[in-house]
KOLGU-249993 format. One record per residue: x, y, z negated of N, C-alpha, C, CB in turn. Coordinates in steps of 0.001 Angstrom, whole numbers, padded with zeros to 6 digits, always signed. Atoms other than C-alpha are relative to their C-alpha. Glycine has a CB too. Layout:
XYZXYZXYZXYZ
...
end
This chain:
-001275-000795-000189-041409-105579+013169-000184+000717-001484+000057+001147+001527
-000109-000905+001530-040399-104353+009050+000451+001101+000342+000980-000505-001221
+000634-001214-000029-040804-100817+008564+000680+000716-001646-001904-000294+000161
-000397-000053+002243-038612-100999+004953+001570+000117+000942-000442-002303-001804
-001517+000265-000560-035034-100328+005281+001093-001164-000644+000750+001405-000194
-000603+001607+000683-032726-102898+004072+001622+001216-001021+000906-001857+002111
-000750-000282+000920-030051-100563+002138-000531+001675-000057+001602-000435+000328
+000365-001336+000187-030162-097249+000840+000236+000914+001044+000577+000462-001049
-001569-000085-000777-028766-094572+002710+001157+000702-000662-000085+000798+001382
-001242-000583+000591-025434-093267+002410-000147+001184+000081+001219-000317+000527
+000434-001748+000318-025074-089460+000967+001232-000217-000261-001220+000815-001239
-001113-000250+000238-021629-087615+001054-000331+002035-000287+001052-000727+001389
-000579-001529+000423-021954-084147-000398+000805+000703-000228-000136+000366-000596
-000646-000315-000151-020008-082031+000443+001593+000758-001129-000769+000335+000689
-000999+000227+001657-018035-081311-003362+000274-000535-000220-000068+000022-001096
-000658+001436+000894-017747-084854-003439+000259-000754+001244-001200-001020-001255
-000691+000439-000343-015539-085486-001159+001618+000017+000005-000488+000064+000613
-001236-000258+000529-011934-086204-002120+000321+000086+001301+000750-000936-000991
-000968+000026-000549-008796-084969-000112+000811-000224+000143+000182+000286+000120
-001449+000199+000604-006161-086319+000671+001063+000946+000793+000490-001670+000149
-000859-000629-000722-002667-084994+002586+000756+001236-000320-000559+000168+000924
-000580-001428+000455-000734-082125+003078-000058+000989+000801+001291+000022-000309
+000072-001175-000246-001158-078653+004071-001023+000331+002057+001873+000428-000285
-000107-000006-001341-000456-079827+007758-000910-000411+000570+000874-000521+000430
+000871+000640-000340-003101-082698+008289-000672-000644-001937+000717-001131+001317
+000400+000073+000865-005459-083031+005689-001603-000810+000546+000207+001332-000666
+000600+001386-000640-007612-086143+005562-001947+000056-000871+001395-001849-000758
+001509+000018+001081-011503-085509+003660-000823-001602+000716-001429+002003+000399
+000358+001173-000297-013029-088727+002869-000865+000008-000282+000455-000879-000271
+000877-000585+000817-016601-089088+003146-001101-001685-000020-000712+001758+000783
+000830-000085+000716-018445-091568+003476+000669-002441+000675-001818+001416+000376
-000701+000686-000066-016730-095472+003226-000522-001561+000546+000522+000212-001103
+000854+000669-000334-017726-099167+004921-001176-000747-000878+000638-000642+000579
+000458+000311+000825-018723-100753+001614-001512+000752-000248+000965+000076-000809
+000891+000009+000281-021194-098150+001346-001770+000467+001301+000522+000708-001115
+000999+000035-001064-022993-098531+004909-000966-001406+000463+000817+000412+001154
+000010+001919-000335-023171-102709+004724+001022+000120+000557-001205-000953+001031
-000965+000483-001303-020715-102804+007258+000317+001046+001283-000777-001320+000724
+000268-000493-001977-021935-100280+010129+000988+000834+000052-001632+000975+000681
-000782-000795-000018-019696-097390+009612+000937-000058-001216-000624+001046+000207
-000971-000990+000814-017013-095570+008219+001022+000795-000005+000373-000349-000601
-000643-001448-000384-016187-092009+008299+001073+000382-000489-000713+001038-000279
-000442-000577+001012-013758-089590+007561+000521+001128+000800+000903-000794-000893
-000005-001397-000466-013154-086124+008701+001817+000382-000217-001260+001082-001095
-001310-000382-000112-009560-084779+009835+000525+000859+000122+000431-000307+000536
-000564-000891-000316-008026-082062+010124+001321+000499-000024-000499+000488-000330
-001394-000159-000717-004638-080406+011734+000120+001616-000098+000041-000654+001762
-000768-001381-000647-002811-077340+012052+000142+000105+000936+001074+000361-000207
-000369-000242-001722-001591-075903+015606+001171-001790-000085+001362+002299+000474
-001178+000960+000161+000262-079234+016164+000277-000606-000584+000790+000157-000036
-000040+001656+000628+000062-081582+013950-000417-001486+000284-000571+000010-000947
+000169+000698+000245+000407-085028+013766-001587-000746-000778+000973+000156-000291
+000985+000451+000996-002355-087223+013181+000471-001684-000542-001649+000071+000817
-000386+001175+000269-002163-090983+013477+000896-000369+001947-001657-001047-000675
-001092+000504-000305+000747-092789+014881-001232-001042+000788+001241-000443-001278
+001195+001082-001332-000403-095425+018056+000289-000694-000696+000144-000501+001799
+001121+001681+000344-002093-098175+016993-001293-000311+000245-000241-000367-001390
+001561+000462-000211-005134-100400+017255-000327-000216-001185-000363-001264+000869
+001764+000629+001039-008584-102124+015736+000041-001173+000527-001928+000794+000345
+000294+001627-000410-008864-106043+016092-001675+000304+000220+000456-001452-001526
+001537+000959+000375-012487-105499+014879-001409+001458+000183+000106-000860-002404
+000369-001141+000145-013466-101441+015103+000379+000537+001481+000616+000645-001251
-000807-000996-001118-014165-099190+018290+000384+001398-001012-001248+000535+001617
+000383-001137+000687-013527-095712+017044-000696+001525+000555+001137+000223-000569
+000161-000478-000785-015016-092895+017515+000535+001873-000039-001250-000499+000142
+000034-000840+000121-013621-089402+017664-001493+001755+000087+000955-000366+000581
-000056-001315-000460-015243-085707+017544+000295+000567-000406-000590+000532+000273
-000338-000847+000705-014044-082783+017566-000702+001063+000020+001018+000191+000145
+001243-000678+000517-015824-080328+015843+001121+001786+000228-000684-000753-002154
-000509-001472-000131-013227-077147+016000+001393-000568+000820+000284+001006-001733
-001905+000203-001023-009787-076848+018458+000175-001371+000838+001705-000200-001373
-000084+000707-001510-008467-079000+020739+000909-001292-000276+000807+001111+001318
-000374+001140+000084-007499-082755+020152+000843-000689+000794-000803-000489-000066
-000678+000386-001584-004578-084312+022417-000396-001740-001072+002448+000780+000702
+000552+000864-000143-005648-087924+022721+000566-001025+000572-000821+000295+000386
-000488+000641-000090-003354-090966+023376-001259-001557+000076+001010+000390-000903
+000483+001036+000235-005561-093918+024615-000568-000842+001737-001131+000434-001178
-000171+001129-000714-004199-096985+026383+001665+000500+000483-001330-000268+001289
-001298-000157-000204-001296-095628+028528-000619+001927+000955+000930-001748+001114
+000174-001558-000159-003032-092087+029216-000281+000941-001534-001428+000193+001079
-000224-000755+001366-002794-088805+026864-000649+000821+000978+001561+000373-000912
+000945-000875+000117-005590-086224+027316-000422+000891-001103-000809-000563+000254
+000479-000608+000887-006662-083336+025652-001730+000422+000416+001029+001128-000232
+001775-000400+000365-010715-082677+024529-000245+001030-001015-000892-001328-000666
+000206-000969+000492-011801-079948+023157-001269+000583-001080+000125+000468+000952
+000751-000541+001128-014025-078472+020321-001935-000761+001034+000445+002444-000257
+000905+000861-001028-017377-080911+021373+000091-000852+000438-000272+000257+000842
-000613+001397-001303-016060-083154+023235+000534-001106-001198+001876+000638+001428
-000424+001232+000455-015349-086749+022162+000384-001592+000170-000509+000019-000468
-001167+000591-001028-013685-089741+022961-000743-001384-001177+002298+000768+000023
-000043+002089+000753-014377-093827+021738+000670-000447+000734-001429-001257-000019
-001174+000991-000468-011213-096000+022202-001169-001088-000825+002072+000270-000707
+000932+001213+000153-012776-099595+022492+001429-000683-001191-000523-001095+001937
-000966+000502+001182-011107-101662+019438+001409-000921+000962-001128-001298-001298
-000923+000162-000861-007598-103174+021256+000687+001339+000509-000567-000746+000999
-000905-001473-000143-006907-099759+022627+001036+000139-000312-000325+001012-000565
-000737-000673+000723-003654-098718+021783-000488+001647+000064+001400-000330+000453
+000333-001600-000051-004386-095404+020845+000756+001258-001792-002307-000097+000050
-001048-001288+001599-002883-091640+018192-000537+000979+000510+002179+000391-000183
+001147-001260+000008-004306-088228+018047+001118+001269-001031-002007-000665-001116
-000810-001343+000561-002652-084823+017186-000848+000764-000174+001032+000709+000799
+000299-001738-000160-003248-081090+016763+000623+000289+001978+001470+001234-001661
-000628-001210-001940-002982-079348+020861+000838+000516-000669-001152+001602+001060
-000969-001340+000181+000234-077806+021087-000019+001358-000671+000181+000409+001042
-000332-001844-000255-001137-074491+021359-001532-000382-001361-000389+001289+002452
+001320-000127+000713-004445-075408+018400+000017-001022-000854-001246-000040+000841
-000133+000418+001716-004958-076198+015159-001727-001521+000898-000730+002243-001998
+001019+000848-000757-008236-079162+015549-000986-000281-002084+001108-002003+001237
+000102+000664+000957-010441-080799+013042-001097-000928+000657-000237+000776-001267
+000370+001514-000941-012284-084179+014030-000416-001059-001175+001632-000770+001030
+001217+000928+000456-015142-086171+012921+000355-001385+000419-001478+000424+000689
-000340+001778-000571-013984-090110+013127-000644-000749-000603+001417-000700-000164
+000189+000642+000250-015680-092759+013020+000152-001823+000767-000742+000685-000299
-000512+001787-000529-014877-096739+012700-001937-000605-000174+001706-001234-001801
+000751+000778+000188-017724-099138+013797+000284-001306+000665-001024+000525+000233
+000879-000342+001035-018363-101115+012684+000723+000316-000503-000800-000669-000622
-000974-000954+000755-016890-100098+009703+001429-000970-001273-001354+001160-001086
-001307+000623+000890-013296-101048+007708-000196+000511-001315+001591+000473+000524
-001300-000393+001678-012592-100678+004309+000961+001214+000433+001504-001701-000487
-000997-000910-000562-010311-097570+004955+000255+001296-000684-000358+000296+001306
-000817-001368+001187-009701-094943+002013+000872-000803-000705-001125+000944-001370
-000886+000822+001312-008006-097038-000021+001566+000011+001414-001012-002400-000754
-001300-000045-000995-005197-096863+003503+000096+001842+000553-000367-001334+001658
-000315-001579+000170-005539-093001+003548+000377+000155-001773-001640+001101+000545
-000985-000566+001692-004679-093136-000362+001082-000172+000501-000029-000939-001687
-001491+000113+000077-002065-095129+000767+000841+000353+000863+000352-001042-000148
-000615-001241-000345-000868-092715+003315+000689+001142-000508-000620+000408+000382
-000156-001118-000020-001278-090014+001130+001730-000205-001630-001906+000914-000252
-000966+000246+000944+001015-091740-001892+001420+000183+001022-000265-001597-000781
-001321-000384-000377+003734-092560+000643+000443+001615+001077+000398-001387+000777
-000214-001441-000090+003428-088729+001522+000701+000849-000883-001042+000507+000046
-000444-000304+001404+004220-088318-001779+001226-001173-000571-001471-000050-001010
-001241+000718+000785+007213-090467-001984-000698-001220-000912+000906+001230-001128
+000778+000437+001441+004904-092544-004568+000285-002172+000500-002546+000913-000033
+000497+001048-000346+004835-095514-001940+001121-000322+000897-001373+000065+000490
-000856+000484-001613+007005-097091+001330-000922-000467+000773+001205-001275+000005
+000643-000143-000882+006421-097253+004152+000044-001272+000600+000315+001016+000650
+000011+001678-000465+007153-101372+004439-001200-000172-000819+001490-001191-000466
+000956+000455+000438+004020-101314+001851-001168+000346+001918-000332+000920-001789
+001344+000197-001174+001913-099887+005058-000274-000239+001197-000589+000769+000176
-000384+001357-000842+003442-102322+007651-000322-001534-001197+002091+000168+000529
+000696+001472+000636+002488-105166+004935-001251-000097-000058+000294-000343-001364
+002253-000163+000143-001501-103399+004811-001092+000011+001233-000572+001795-000659
+000831-000236-001145-001991-103901+008942-001306-001178-000075+001008-000136+001440
+000551+001106+000291-003758-107172+008058-001512+001159-000200+000830-001062-001403
+001592+000270+000813-006413-106116+005319-000746+001322+000946-000024+000363-002317
+000213-001850-000439-006883-102001+006421-000269-000488+002012+002317+001496-000489
-000060+000344-001594-007013-103634+010628+000490+001668+000732-001928-000668+000666
-000263-001306-000923-004616-100869+012151+001243-000597-000229-000375+001767-000390
-000979+000650-000976-001875-102500+013749+001051+000935+000463-000720-000541+001235
-000519-001366-001037+000808-099959+014998+001026-000894+000496+000676+001730-000765
-001274+000109-001190+003071-099836+018352+000098+000490+000052+000328-000297+001019
-000795-000690+000048+005219-098898+019935-000485+000968+001363+001290-000749-000121
+000490-000749-000973+004555-096118+022620+000772+001226-000006-001394+000198-000130
-001067-001032+000027+007414-093703+023579-000407+000977+000903+001384-000497+000349
+000264-001234-000889+005390-091764+026076-000790+000768-000340-000366-000177+001138
+000874-000428+000584+003177-090869+023621+001301+001184-001040-001056-001370-000696
-000815-001824+000934+005825-089040+020949+001078+000561+001494+001772-000564-002216
-000240-001241-000383+008027-087627+023999-001223+001129+000705+001056-000278+000879
+000613-001125-000208+004660-085948+024837+000054+000671-001223-001261-000155+000504
+000055-000891+000834+004681-084695+021780+000906+000408-000878-000779-000184-000483
-001248-000593-000089+008077-084222+021709+000298+001468-000268+000379-000245+001161
-000341-000785-001336+008611-082109+024201-001749+002032-000051-000464-002005+001989
+001384-000790-000419+004792-079694+023583+001278+001075-001573-002466-001089-000367
+000025+000372+001108+006995-079602+020093+001767+001539+000388-000060-002179-000480
-001377-000166-000236+010416-077383+021992-000192+000997+000177+000765-000614+000858
end
């Protein structure tokens, strides 16, 4: 058995992380797949009270780990909607529709890891440009294959999210 690593450790110091988004939802780009030999890609997402994180979608390549560092995270997993508190985690298997946002009465800070990793930083940069009016939703739809992020219709998710906003 060899004890020699096949690649260097991927390290991102806090001050080196690129931060995207709005005051309601910020994404810190931590480590992307190209830095891990494709093993994992990671981001940190911070959401204000009740803020949306991601619209319903699924991945064909990766399982997705969510670790709730602070607050409450509301998550769609398949056809179930659950809330997970700080210290909890969820692993969503590939092909399972999912979405997430901060709980209706809580903010949330989460770590997300896609395994195996998919190059995702450009996806988040595209979302940021859309938020600033520099790119279009059509560009996002056209990028679904490239970023393995396939959007789905999930009326129960939006009904739940909208009910909590009243």
